[in-house]
Every structure is written in C-alpha cells, then in structure tokens.
N, CA, C and O atoms as a printed pandas DataFrame, in Angstrom:
     atom_number atom_name residue_name chain_id  residue_number  x_coord  y_coord  z_coord
0              1         N          MET        A               1  114.948  108.830   55.319
1              2        CA          MET        A               1  113.910  107.856   55.549
2              3         C          MET        A               1  114.567  106.566   55.981
3              4         O          MET        A               1  115.709  106.609   56.439
4              5         N          PRO        A               2  113.924  105.429   55.867
5              6        CA          PRO        A               2  114.534  104.259   56.491
6              7         C          PRO        A               2  115.966  104.008   56.025
7              8         O          PRO        A               2  116.259  103.977   54.830
8              9         N          HIS        A               3  116.836  103.834   56.998
9             10        CA          HIS        A               3  118.196  103.387   56.716
10            11         C          HIS        A               3  118.407  102.119   57.519
11            12         O          HIS        A               3  118.286  102.124   58.744
12            13         N          ILE        A               4  118.717  101.052   56.841
13            14        CA          ILE        A               4  118.898   99.749   57.470
14            15         C          ILE        A               4  120.381   99.421   57.462
15            16         O          ILE        A               4  121.064   99.601   56.453
16            17         N          VAL        A               5  120.873   98.936   58.601
17            18        CA          VAL        A               5  122.274   98.548   58.710
18            19         C          VAL        A               5  122.322   97.039   58.934
19            20         O          VAL        A               5  121.721   96.517   59.873
20            21         N          ILE        A               6  123.038   96.359   58.068
21            22        CA          ILE        A               6  123.275   94.927   58.227
22            23         C          ILE        A               6  124.650   94.778   58.871
23            24         O          ILE        A               6  125.658   95.162   58.278
24            25         N          LYS        A               7  124.695   94.229   60.066
25            26        CA          LYS        A               7  125.959   93.926   60.740
26            27         C          LYS        A               7  126.141   92.419   60.640
27            28         O          LYS        A               7  125.273   91.656   61.063
28            29         N          THR        A               8  127.256   91.993   60.087
29            30        CA          THR        A               8  127.446   90.570   59.849
30            31         C          THR        A               8  128.909   90.176   60.028
31            32         O          THR        A               8  129.816   90.998   59.903
32            33         N          ILE        A               9  129.105   88.922   60.318
33            34        CA          ILE        A               9  130.461   88.381   60.340
34            35         C          ILE        A               9  130.909   88.267   58.883
35            36         O          ILE        A               9  130.134   87.847   58.023
36            37         N          SER        A              10  132.138   88.634   58.611
37            38        CA          SER        A              10  132.671   88.576   57.250
38            39         C          SER        A              10  132.516   87.169   56.683
39            40         O          SER        A              10  132.611   86.177   57.405
40            41         N          GLY        A              11  132.282   87.107   55.406
41            42        CA          GLY        A              11  132.151   85.803   54.760
42            43         C          GLY        A              11  131.354   85.870   53.485
43            44         O          GLY        A              11  131.822   85.415   52.441
44            45         N          PRO        A              12  130.127   86.441   53.541
45            46        CA          PRO        A              12  129.367   86.508   52.297
46            47         C          PRO        A              12  130.097   87.369   51.258
47            48         O          PRO        A              12  130.804   88.317   51.601
48            49         N          SER        A              13  129.910   87.016   49.984
49            50        CA          SER        A              13  130.540   87.785   48.910
50            51         C          SER        A              13  129.848   89.142   48.773
51            52         O          SER        A              13  128.744   89.348   49.277
52            53         N          LYS        A              14  130.519   90.053   48.083
53            54        CA          LYS        A              14  129.923   91.372   47.809
54            55         C          LYS        A              14  128.606   91.207   47.062
55            56         O          LYS        A              14  127.640   91.922   47.328
56            57         N          GLN        A              15  128.572   90.271   46.133
57            58        CA          GLN        A              15  127.356   90.019   45.363
58            59         C          GLN        A              15  126.219   89.536   46.273
59            60         O          GLN        A              15  125.082   89.987   46.135
60            61         N          GLN        A              16  126.521   88.631   47.192
61            62        CA          GLN        A              16  125.501   88.147   48.122
62            63         C          GLN        A              16  124.996   89.279   49.016
63            64         O          GLN        A              16  123.796   89.387   49.268
64            65         N          LEU        A              17  125.905   90.111   49.488
65            66        CA          LEU        A              17  125.504   91.233   50.342
66            67         C          LEU        A              17  124.674   92.247   49.553
67            68         O          LEU        A              17  123.704   92.795   50.076
68            69         N          GLN        A              18  125.048   92.496   48.307
69            70        CA          GLN        A              18  124.284   93.405   47.450
70            71         C          GLN        A              18  122.868   92.876   47.250
71            72         O          GLN        A              18  121.896   93.625   47.346
72            73         N          GLU        A              19  122.763   91.586   46.971
73            74        CA          GLU        A              19  121.441   90.981   46.770
74            75         C          GLU        A              19  120.609   91.053   48.050
75            76         O          GLU        A              19  119.418   91.362   47.995
76            77         N          ALA        A              20  121.215   90.775   49.185
77            78        CA          ALA        A              20  120.497   90.860   50.459
78            79         C          ALA        A              20  119.992   92.280   50.692
79            80         O          ALA        A              20  118.844   92.476   51.088
80            81         N          ALA        A              21  120.847   93.267   50.447
81            82        CA          ALA        A              21  120.467   94.662   50.648
82            83         C          ALA        A              21  119.300   95.041   49.742
83            84         O          ALA        A              21  118.359   95.701   50.183
84            85         N          GLU        A              22  119.358   94.629   48.487
85            86        CA          GLU        A              22  118.279   94.937   47.545
86            87         C          GLU        A              22  116.971   94.274   47.964
87            88         O          GLU        A              22  115.908   94.890   47.877
88            89         N          GLN        A              23  117.041   93.022   48.418
89            90        CA          GLN        A              23  115.831   92.320   48.856
90            91         C          GLN        A              23  115.247   92.968   50.119
91            92         O          GLN        A              23  114.030   93.098   50.244
92            93         N          ILE        A              24  116.100   93.365   51.033
93            94        CA          ILE        A              24  115.626   94.039   52.253
94            95         C          ILE        A              24  114.937   95.347   51.887
95            96         O          ILE        A              24  113.891   95.675   52.447
96            97         N          SER        A              25  115.515   96.093   50.954
97            98        CA          SER        A              25  114.899   97.344   50.506
98            99         C          SER        A              25  113.504   97.089   49.942
99           100         O          SER        A              25  112.567   97.831   50.237
100          101         N          LYS        A              26  113.370   96.044   49.135
101          102        CA          LYS        A              26  112.070   95.712   48.550
102          103         C          LYS        A              26  111.057   95.330   49.628
103          104         O          LYS        A              26  109.892   95.722   49.555
104          105         N          ILE        A              27  111.498   94.572   50.622
105          106        CA          ILE        A              27  110.591   94.157   51.693
106          107         C          ILE        A              27  110.152   95.362   52.527
107          108         O          ILE        A              27  108.979   95.474   52.884
108          109         N          VAL        A              28  111.075   96.250   52.833
109          110        CA          VAL        A              28  110.716   97.455   53.593
110          111         C          VAL        A              28  109.724   98.294   52.791
111          112         O          VAL        A              28  108.766   98.827   53.351
112          113         N          ASN        A              29  109.949   98.411   51.495
113          114        CA          ASN        A              29  109.008   99.126   50.631
114          115         C          ASN        A              29  107.624   98.481   50.685
115          116         O          ASN        A              29  106.617   99.166   50.864
116          117         N          LYS        A              30  107.587   97.172   50.531
117          118        CA          LYS        A              30  106.307   96.450   50.488
118          119         C          LYS        A              30  105.557   96.524   51.820
119          120         O          LYS        A              30  104.339   96.698   51.836
120          121         N          THR        A              31  106.273   96.394   52.924
121          122        CA          THR        A              31  105.602   96.321   54.226
122          123         C          THR        A              31  105.305   97.681   54.858
123          124         O          THR        A              31  104.389   97.798   55.672
124          125         N          THR        A              32  106.077   98.711   54.487
125          126        CA          THR        A              32  105.850  100.036   55.105
126          127         C          THR        A              32  105.288  101.057   54.125
127          128         O          THR        A              32  104.794  102.107   54.534
128          129         N          GLY        A              33  105.363  100.751   52.831
129          130        CA          GLY        A              33  104.882  101.687   51.841
130          131         C          GLY        A              33  105.861  102.817   51.531
131          132         O          GLY        A              33  105.541  103.714   50.750
132          133         N          LYS        A              34  107.042  102.784   52.132
133          134        CA          LYS        A              34  108.055  103.802   51.847
134          135         C          LYS        A              34  108.635  103.538   50.459
135          136         O          LYS        A              34  109.027  102.410   50.162
136          137         N          PRO        A              35  108.695  104.555   49.611
137          138        CA          PRO        A              35  109.275  104.354   48.276
138          139         C          PRO        A              35  110.732  103.905   48.359
139          140         O          PRO        A              35  111.490  104.377   49.206
140          141         N          GLU        A              36  111.114  102.987   47.471
141          142        CA          GLU        A              36  112.484  102.463   47.491
142          143         C          GLU        A              36  113.525  103.561   47.308
143          144         O          GLU        A              36  114.652  103.430   47.785
144          145         N          LYS        A              37  113.159  104.642   46.621
145          146        CA          LYS        A              37  114.132  105.713   46.416
146          147         C          LYS        A              37  114.511  106.405   47.724
147          148         O          LYS        A              37  115.493  107.146   47.773
148          149         N          TYR        A              38  113.743  106.169   48.774
149          150        CA          TYR        A              38  114.049  106.758   50.084
150          151         C          TYR        A              38  114.700  105.779   51.047
151          152         O          TYR        A              38  115.052  106.160   52.163
152          153         N          ILE        A              39  114.867  104.536   50.644
153          154        CA          ILE        A              39  115.402  103.491   51.517
154          155         C          ILE        A              39  116.877  103.288   51.205
155          156         O          ILE        A              39  117.265  103.164   50.043
156          157         N          SER        A              40  117.693  103.255   52.250
157          158        CA          SER        A              40  119.115  102.960   52.069
158          159         C          SER        A              40  119.494  101.790   52.969
159          160         O          SER        A              40  118.921  101.593   54.040
160          161         N          VAL        A              41  120.468  101.028   52.508
161          162        CA          VAL        A              41  120.933   99.851   53.246
162          163         C          VAL        A              41  122.453   99.852   53.211
163          164         O          VAL        A              41  123.056   99.970   52.144
164          165         N          SER        A              42  123.069   99.721   54.378
165          166        CA          SER        A              42  124.527   99.603   54.428
166          167         C          SER        A              42  124.906   98.293   55.100
167          168         O          SER        A              42  124.103   97.674   55.798
168          169         N          VAL        A              43  126.149   97.887   54.872
169          170        CA          VAL        A              43  126.656   96.637   55.437
170          171         C          VAL        A              43  127.923   96.932   56.219
171          172         O          VAL        A              43  128.814   97.638   55.745
172          173         N          GLU        A              44  127.989   96.382   57.419
173          174        CA          GLU        A              44  129.193   96.465   58.245
174          175         C          GLU        A              44  129.645   95.046   58.530
175          176         O          GLU        A              44  128.905   94.255   59.115
176          177         N          GLU        A              45  130.854   94.727   58.116
177          178        CA          GLU        A              45  131.377   93.380   58.313
178          179         C          GLU        A              45  132.356   93.367   59.480
179          180         O          GLU        A              45  133.139   94.298   59.670
180          181         N          TYR        A              46  132.293   92.294   60.254
181          182        CA          TYR        A              46  133.134   92.131   61.434
182          183         C          TYR        A              46  133.793   90.760   61.413
183          184         O          TYR        A              46  133.282   89.816   60.810
184          185         N          SER        A              47  134.922   90.671   62.075
185          186        CA          SER        A              47  135.565   89.370   62.224
186          187         C          SER        A              47  134.826   88.577   63.298
187          188         O          SER        A              47  134.062   89.141   64.081
188          189         N          LEU        A              48  135.055   87.293   63.326
189          190        CA          LEU        A              48  134.455   86.449   64.354
190          191         C          LEU        A              48  134.874   86.928   65.742
191          192         O          LEU        A              48  134.072   86.905   66.676
192          193         N          ALA        A              49  136.119   87.358   65.878
193          194        CA          ALA        A              49  136.613   87.844   67.173
194          195         C          ALA        A              49  135.904   89.129   67.609
195          196         O          ALA        A              49  135.749   89.375   68.806
196          197         N          GLU        A              50  135.479   89.936   66.659
197          198        CA          GLU        A              50  134.796   91.195   66.982
198          199         C          GLU        A              50  133.311   91.011   67.283
199          200         O          GLU        A              50  132.685   91.888   67.877
200          201         N          TRP        A              51  132.748   89.879   66.879
201          202        CA          TRP        A              51  131.301   89.705   66.934
202          203         C          TRP        A              51  130.730   89.789   68.348
203          204         O          TRP        A              51  129.628   90.309   68.527
204          205         N          GLU        A              52  131.440   89.300   69.345
205          206        CA          GLU        A              52  130.921   89.361   70.716
206          207         C          GLU        A              52  130.650   90.822   71.110
207          208         O          GLU        A              52  129.632   91.117   71.737
208          209         N          GLY        A              53  131.546   91.720   70.748
209          210        CA          GLY        A              53  131.345   93.138   71.047
210          211         C          GLY        A              53  130.140   93.707   70.328
211          212         O          GLY        A              53  129.384   94.490   70.903
212          213         N          VAL        A              54  129.953   93.321   69.070
213          214        CA          VAL        A              54  128.789   93.768   68.305
214          215         C          VAL        A              54  127.513   93.256   68.969
215          216         O          VAL        A              54  126.565   94.014   69.175
216          217         N          TYR        A              55  127.495   91.982   69.298
217          218        CA          TYR        A              55  126.335   91.370   69.946
218          219         C          TYR        A              55  126.004   92.084   71.257
219          220         O          TYR        A              55  124.852   92.438   71.508
220          221         N          ASN        A              56  127.021   92.288   72.082
221          222        CA          ASN        A              56  126.790   92.918   73.379
222          223         C          ASN        A              56  126.303   94.362   73.245
223          224         O          ASN        A              56  125.474   94.813   74.036
224          225         N          GLU        A              57  126.812   95.082   72.254
225          226        CA          GLU        A              57  126.437   96.489   72.103
226          227         C          GLU        A              57  125.095   96.692   71.407
227          228         O          GLU        A              57  124.339   97.593   71.771
228          229         N          TYR        A              58  124.793   95.869   70.415
229          230        CA          TYR        A              58  123.626   96.134   69.580
230          231         C          TYR        A              58  122.471   95.140   69.717
231          232         O          TYR        A              58  121.360   95.430   69.274
232          233         N          VAL        A              59  122.709   93.988   70.314
233          234        CA          VAL        A              59  121.672   92.961   70.352
234          235         C          VAL        A              59  121.240   92.615   71.772
235          236         O          VAL        A              59  120.057   92.695   72.103
236          237         N          LYS        A              60  122.191   92.233   72.603
237          238        CA          LYS        A              60  121.899   91.732   73.944
238          239         C          LYS        A              60  121.095   92.745   74.758
239          240         O          LYS        A              60  121.508   93.891   74.935
240          241         N          ASP        A              61  119.958   92.303   75.239
241          242        CA          ASP        A              61  119.099   93.089   76.128
242          243         C          ASP        A              61  118.609   94.405   75.524
243          244         O          ASP        A              61  118.261   95.324   76.265
244          245         N          LYS        A              62  118.574   94.513   74.206
245          246        CA          LYS        A              62  118.110   95.747   73.558
246          247         C          LYS        A              62  116.631   95.611   73.203
247          248         O          LYS        A              62  116.232   94.642   72.557
248          249         N          ASP        A              63  115.826   96.574   73.623
249          250        CA          ASP        A              63  114.396   96.556   73.345
250          251         C          ASP        A              63  114.064   96.746   71.865
251          252         O          ASP        A              63  113.001   96.324   71.411
252          253         N          ASN        A              64  114.964   97.377   71.114
253          254        CA          ASN        A              64  114.675   97.643   69.708
254          255         C          ASN        A              64  115.025   96.478   68.785
255          256         O          ASN        A              64  114.822   96.580   67.575
256          257         N          VAL        A              65  115.539   95.384   69.321
257          258        CA          VAL        A              65  115.824   94.198   68.506
258          259         C          VAL        A              65  114.512   93.408   68.403
259          260         O          VAL        A              65  114.085   92.759   69.358
260          261         N          LEU        A              66  113.891   93.479   67.235
261          262        CA          LEU        A              66  112.567   92.884   67.049
262          263         C          LEU        A              66  112.621   91.415   66.657
263          264         O          LEU        A              66  111.661   90.680   66.885
264          265         N          VAL        A              67  113.717   90.981   66.077
265          266        CA          VAL        A              67  113.934   89.569   65.744
266          267         C          VAL        A              67  115.225   89.165   66.427
267          268         O          VAL        A              67  116.304   89.635   66.066
268          269         N          ARG        A              68  115.110   88.296   67.409
269          270        CA          ARG        A              68  116.265   87.897   68.204
270          271         C          ARG        A              68  116.933   86.661   67.605
271          272         O          ARG        A              68  116.261   85.793   67.049
272          273         N          PRO        A              69  118.257   86.587   67.721
273          274        CA          PRO        A              69  118.951   85.396   67.220
274          275         C          PRO        A              69  118.635   84.184   68.091
275          276         O          PRO        A              69  118.151   84.319   69.215
276          277         N          GLY        A              70  118.913   83.020   67.562
277          278        CA          GLY        A              70  118.652   81.780   68.279
278          279         C          GLY        A              70  119.804   81.358   69.172
279          280         O          GLY        A              70  119.920   80.183   69.520
280          281         N          TYR        A              71  120.656   82.299   69.545
281          282        CA          TYR        A              71  121.762   82.021   70.451
282          283         C          TYR        A              71  121.866   83.138   71.471
283          284         O          TYR        A              71  121.391   84.250   71.237
284          285         N          THR        A              72  122.480   82.845   72.589
285          286        CA          THR        A              72  122.739   83.866   73.613
286          287         C          THR        A              72  124.207   84.005   73.923
287          288         O          THR        A              72  124.619   84.929   74.624
288          289         N          ASN        A              73  125.009   83.073   73.392
289          290        CA          ASN        A              73  126.463   83.131   73.609
290          291         C          ASN        A              73  127.136   83.355   72.254
291          292         O          ASN        A              73  127.260   82.419   71.463
292          293         N          PRO        A              74  127.578   84.602   71.978
293          294        CA          PRO        A              74  128.167   84.880   70.677
294          295         C          PRO        A              74  129.533   84.239   70.452
295          296         O          PRO        A              74  130.058   84.310   69.340
296          297         N          LYS        A              75  130.119   83.620   71.461
297          298        CA          LYS        A              75  131.384   82.911   71.277
298          299         C          LYS        A              75  131.175   81.529   70.694
299          300         O          LYS        A              75  132.007   81.035   69.933
300          301         N          THR        A              76  130.051   80.898   71.058
301          302        CA          THR        A              76  129.789   79.528   70.595
302          303         C          THR        A              76  128.524   79.412   69.764
303          304         O          THR        A              76  128.248   78.359   69.190
304          305         N          PHE        A              77  127.746   80.500   69.699
305          306        CA          PHE        A              77  126.472   80.535   68.981
306          307         C          PHE        A              77  125.495   79.481   69.483
307          308         O          PHE        A              77  124.768   78.850   68.716
308          309         N          THR        A              78  125.509   79.317   70.804
309          310        CA          THR        A              78  124.541   78.398   71.432
310          311         C          THR        A              78  123.660   79.168   72.383
311          312         O          THR        A              78  122.779   78.586   73.016
C-alpha cells in the first residue's frame, strides 16, 4: 500500500526524520483512509553536492510532483 519516500539533504537528526515519517504516515491515513499498518515511509539522505542530480531526476519537469519547491536552481535554491 502507500510507500512514501522522503529524499532530503543530510542534516536533520534521526529523531527529526523519525518524527517527520510518523507525522506523514498519520496524514496519509487521515486524508486517504488507508490504515497506518499499511503505510510505510523511508528516508534517503543526500549530500548538498548530490542534490542537483536528485532534483533533476525526481522533481524537475515531473508530472507526478504535486507540491513543487519554491526554487528552480538546486545549486543556489533560487
């Protein structure tokens, strides 16, 4: 059932990432009605140098990105 992947630049603590994952699971449960026991969330951390590749592969010009970031240049975040 729903599997959510959080791709992020390294920095947040394990505890912060755990809390984010748990909150996302609760929101998906609340908004879709899928039981939490069927929802999984994983985290993939990247360095700042790797982020441009992540952005280009998974975000830029992708129709399935429903919430777009407020930047278009992943090198400067502007």
